[in-house]
matplotlib code that plots the C-alpha trace (Angstrom):
import matplotlib.pyplot as plt

x = [108.5, 109.8, 112.6, 113.6, 113.8, 115.7, 118.3, 118.6, 119.3, 121.7, 123.6, 123.9, 124.5, 126.3, 126.9, 128.3, 125.4, 125.6, 128.9, 128.7, 125.3, 126.3, 129.4, 127.5, 124.0, 122.6, 118.9, 118.1, 114.7, 113.7, 111.3, 112.4, 110.5, 110.7, 110.4, 110.2, 113.2, 111.5, 108.1, 107.0, 104.7, 105.1, 105.6, 106.9, 105.5, 104.7, 108.2, 109.6, 107.5, 108.6, 112.3, 112.0, 109.9, 112.4, 115.2, 113.1, 109.5, 109.1, 109.8, 106.6, 106.3, 103.3, 102.9, 101.0, 100.8, 99.6, 101.3, 100.3, 100.0, 101.7, 104.5, 105.9, 109.4, 109.3, 106.2, 106.1, 105.7, 106.1, 107.0, 109.3, 109.8, 111.8, 115.4, 117.8, 120.2, 117.5, 116.2, 119.6, 120.3, 117.2, 117.0, 119.3, 117.8, 114.3, 115.1, 116.7, 113.5, 111.4, 113.5, 113.7, 110.0, 108.9, 111.3, 109.5, 106.1, 107.1, 108.5, 105.4, 103.2, 105.1, 104.6, 100.9, 100.5, 102.5, 100.5, 97.3, 94.9, 96.9, 97.5, 101.1, 102.0, 105.0, 107.3, 109.1, 112.4, 112.7, 115.6, 115.6, 113.7, 112.0, 109.4, 106.4, 107.5, 108.5, 105.2, 103.4, 105.3, 104.1, 100.5, 101.0, 102.2, 99.1, 100.5, 99.0, 100.7, 101.2, 102.2, 104.2, 106.3, 106.6, 104.0, 100.8, 100.3, 101.1, 102.7, 101.1]
y = [77.5, 78.8, 80.8, 77.7, 75.6, 78.2, 78.5, 74.7, 74.4, 77.3, 75.6, 72.4, 73.8, 77.1, 79.1, 76.2, 73.7, 69.9, 69.6, 65.8, 65.6, 68.4, 66.4, 63.2, 64.1, 66.5, 66.4, 62.7, 62.1, 59.2, 58.1, 57.5, 55.6, 56.8, 53.7, 53.5, 51.8, 51.3, 51.4, 54.8, 57.8, 59.9, 63.6, 66.3, 65.7, 69.4, 70.4, 67.7, 68.9, 72.4, 71.4, 69.6, 72.4, 75.0, 73.1, 72.5, 73.3, 70.6, 67.8, 65.9, 64.5, 62.3, 61.1, 57.9, 58.3, 61.2, 62.9, 61.0, 57.7, 54.6, 53.2, 49.8, 48.7, 48.6, 50.7, 52.9, 56.5, 58.7, 58.6, 61.4, 62.1, 64.6, 65.5, 63.2, 66.0, 68.1, 65.2, 64.3, 68.0, 68.2, 64.7, 65.0, 68.2, 66.7, 63.5, 65.3, 67.2, 64.0, 61.9, 64.5, 65.3, 61.6, 60.8, 63.3, 62.0, 58.4, 59.1, 61.1, 58.2, 55.8, 58.1, 58.5, 54.7, 54.3, 57.0, 55.0, 58.0, 60.7, 63.8, 64.2, 67.9, 69.4, 72.2, 75.1, 73.1, 73.0, 73.6, 77.4, 78.0, 74.6, 75.2, 75.2, 72.1, 70.2, 71.1, 69.9, 66.6, 66.2, 66.6, 64.1, 61.6, 62.1, 64.7, 68.1, 71.4, 73.5, 77.2, 78.3, 80.9, 83.1, 85.4, 83.3, 81.8, 82.6, 79.8, 79.2]
z = [64.9, 61.6, 63.3, 65.3, 62.1, 60.3, 63.2, 63.4, 59.6, 59.6, 62.5, 60.5, 57.0, 57.8, 54.6, 52.6, 52.8, 52.7, 50.8, 50.7, 49.1, 46.7, 45.7, 45.1, 43.8, 41.2, 40.4, 41.1, 42.7, 45.0, 47.7, 51.2, 53.9, 57.5, 59.7, 63.5, 65.1, 68.4, 70.1, 71.4, 70.8, 67.7, 68.0, 65.8, 62.4, 61.7, 62.6, 60.3, 57.4, 58.0, 58.0, 54.7, 53.2, 54.2, 52.5, 49.4, 49.0, 46.4, 48.9, 49.7, 53.2, 53.9, 57.5, 57.8, 61.6, 63.7, 66.6, 69.7, 67.9, 69.4, 67.2, 67.0, 65.7, 61.9, 61.6, 58.4, 59.8, 56.7, 53.0, 51.8, 48.1, 46.2, 45.2, 47.0, 47.6, 49.3, 51.4, 52.7, 53.5, 55.7, 57.1, 60.1, 61.4, 60.8, 62.6, 65.5, 66.1, 65.6, 67.9, 70.7, 70.7, 70.3, 73.2, 75.5, 74.4, 74.9, 78.4, 79.4, 78.1, 80.3, 83.3, 82.7, 82.6, 85.8, 87.5, 87.1, 86.6, 88.4, 86.3, 85.0, 84.7, 82.9, 84.1, 82.6, 82.8, 79.0, 76.6, 75.8, 72.5, 72.6, 75.3, 73.0, 71.2, 74.3, 76.0, 72.9, 73.2, 76.8, 75.7, 72.9, 75.5, 77.6, 80.1, 80.8, 80.4, 83.5, 83.0, 80.0, 81.9, 84.9, 83.4, 83.3, 86.8, 90.4, 92.3, 95.7]

ax = plt.figure().add_subplot(projection="3d")
ax.plot(x, y, z, "-o")
ax.set_aspect("equal")
plt.show()
């Protein structure tokens, strides 16, 4: 996952970094609340923590909910504290991972409820490089992982 987070941050920051935050903030510190906008299933907390820590190891990310927990609109999900510049530099990449993975977990959860006891399996039809995370999101939503790749199971 570290390589994936590094690539994602490099894509967003390039060689220059967050030029807006660099222009506005210096060493100010603050606390930010991560609040759910909608109902759903949380997924991706470990990835979010890794994104913030790669930008600045001094950022503190305290999740109040666990992956797989149901969220309601307005629920406090996490508290993030540290340098404002660092938090703003990391936040979009972190939220992109969190939104994508929580979306998969939420959709899977809806399917498992609709299936009324039938097993919901995932596939290999994932975004390249995100397979492990997306399959983890399926499991957080109550689905089951099928094969990881062409190497680990024969189709019959």
